[in-house]
C-alpha positions in Angstrom: -70.3 27.8 0.2 -70.2 31.2 -1.6 -70.7 34.3 0.6 -73.9 36.3 0.4 -71.9 39.3 -0.8 -70.5 37.3 -3.7 -74.0 36.0 -4.7 -75.4 39.5 -4.4 -72.6 40.9 -6.6 -73.2 38.1 -9.2 -76.9 38.8 -9.2 -76.4 42.5 -9.8 -73.8 41.9 -12.5 -76.3 39.6 -14.4 -79.1 42.1 -14.0 -76.9 45.0 -15.3 -75.6 43.0 -18.3 -79.1 41.9 -19.2 -80.4 45.4 -19.1 -77.6 46.7 -21.3 -78.0 43.9 -23.8 -81.8 44.5 -24.2 -81.4 48.3 -24.7 -83.5 49.0 -27.8 -83.9 52.0 -30.1 -87.1 53.9 -29.9 -88.9 56.4 -32.1 -90.6 59.5 -30.7 -92.1 62.7 -31.8 -92.7 65.8 -29.8 -93.5 69.5 -30.3 -91.5 72.4 -29.1 -93.4 75.6 -29.8 -94.3 75.4 -33.5 -91.6 72.9 -34.2 -92.3 69.2 -34.7 -89.3 66.9 -33.7 -88.8 63.4 -34.9 -86.2 61.3 -33.0 -84.8 57.8 -33.2 -82.9 57.2 -30.0 -80.6 54.5 -28.7 -81.0 53.0 -25.3 -79.0 55.1 -22.7 -75.6 53.7 -21.8 -74.5 53.0 -18.2 -72.5 56.3 -18.4 -75.6 58.2 -19.5 -74.4 58.6 -23.1 -77.0 58.4 -25.9 -77.0 58.4 -29.7 -79.8 59.9 -31.7 -80.8 60.4 -35.3 -83.3 63.3 -35.6 -84.9 66.0 -37.8 -87.5 68.7 -37.2 -90.1 70.5 -39.2 -87.7 73.4 -39.5 -84.7 71.4 -40.7 -85.6 68.1 -42.4 -82.0 66.9 -42.9 -81.2 63.8 -40.8 -78.8 64.8 -37.9 -76.7 62.5 -35.7 -76.2 63.5 -32.1 -74.0 61.9 -29.5 -74.9 63.1 -26.0 -72.1 63.2 -23.5 -73.7 64.2 -20.2 -70.4 64.3 -18.2 -68.7 66.6 -20.7 -69.0 70.4 -20.7 -67.7 72.0 -23.9 -67.9 75.8 -23.5 -66.8 76.7 -27.1 -68.6 75.4 -30.2 -66.0 73.9 -32.4 -65.9 71.8 -35.6 -64.6 68.3 -35.1 -64.5 65.0 -37.0 -66.3 61.9 -35.8 -65.8 58.4 -37.0 -68.8 56.1 -37.1 -68.4 52.4 -37.8 -71.3 49.8 -38.1 -70.4 46.2 -37.3 -66.6 46.7 -37.8 -67.3 47.1 -41.5 -67.7 50.5 -43.3 -66.4 53.6 -41.5 -68.0 57.0 -42.0 -66.1 60.2 -41.2 -68.5 63.0 -40.4 -68.0 66.7 -39.9 -69.6 67.6 -36.6 -69.9 70.4 -34.1 -69.0 69.9 -30.4 -70.7 72.1 -27.9 -72.2 71.9 -24.4 -72.9 68.2 -23.8 -73.2 66.9 -27.4 -71.5 66.3 -30.6 -73.8 66.7 -33.6 -73.4 66.1 -37.3 -76.0 68.2 -39.1 -76.0 66.0 -42.2 -75.7 62.2 -42.3 -76.1 60.2 -45.5 -79.1 58.0 -46.0 -76.7 55.1 -46.5 -75.4 55.5 -43.0 -79.0 55.3 -41.7 -79.4 52.1 -43.8 -76.3 50.7 -42.2 -77.7 51.5 -38.7 -81.0 49.8 -39.6 -79.3 46.6 -40.7 -76.4 46.5 -38.3 -75.9 45.0 -34.8 -73.6 47.6 -33.2 -72.3 51.1 -34.0 -69.1 52.5 -32.6 -68.6 56.3 -32.5 -65.1 57.6 -32.1 -64.9 61.3 -31.1 -62.4 63.8 -29.9 -62.1 64.5 -26.1 -59.4 67.0 -26.6 -56.7 67.8 -29.3 -54.7 64.7 -28.4 -57.3 62.3 -26.9 -60.2 60.4 -28.4 -63.1 58.6 -26.8 -65.4 55.9 -28.2 -68.8 54.5 -27.4 -70.5 51.5 -28.8 -74.2 51.3 -29.0 -76.3 48.2 -29.8 -78.6 48.6 -32.8 -81.5 46.5 -31.4 -84.7 47.4 -33.1 -83.0 50.4 -34.8 -84.7 49.6 -38.2 -88.1 50.1 -36.7 -87.1 53.3 -34.9 -85.4 54.7 -38.0 -88.3 54.0 -40.4 -90.0 57.2 -39.2 -86.8 59.2 -39.7 -86.3 57.8 -43.2 -89.9 58.6 -44.2 -90.0 62.1 -42.7 -86.4 63.5 -43.0 -85.1 64.5 -46.3 
């Protein structure tokens, strides 16, 4: 007969995996002073990382942001980020790494289309000069969340 600890561990593992698999993208708008922000956001990963596509009333270009809450970059620097949807097309984006995020201030509409029709997106980003990190996000319901971005961002 299995131990209670083993059953409890199995239950928690199933609960955690189910929660990750059902993470869905959401669309939200909010105001900050006179600025209107439009954001399509992935479900938060277990490590707190999040992927967003957003624009604002001040800058209507679609922007990609990868939030890395456990990173603290003190100096703003230009980096390259690789984005791959469903192991097919890879996009290389010029980005800025600063504080707890890596942002690419312009992403092509075709990449947004790939997000909307894909299953998963992998982002490969520099951790240091010699090390890279990667994060994979499910694209569940991304088409619905990105529809607001496509119609509002230029």
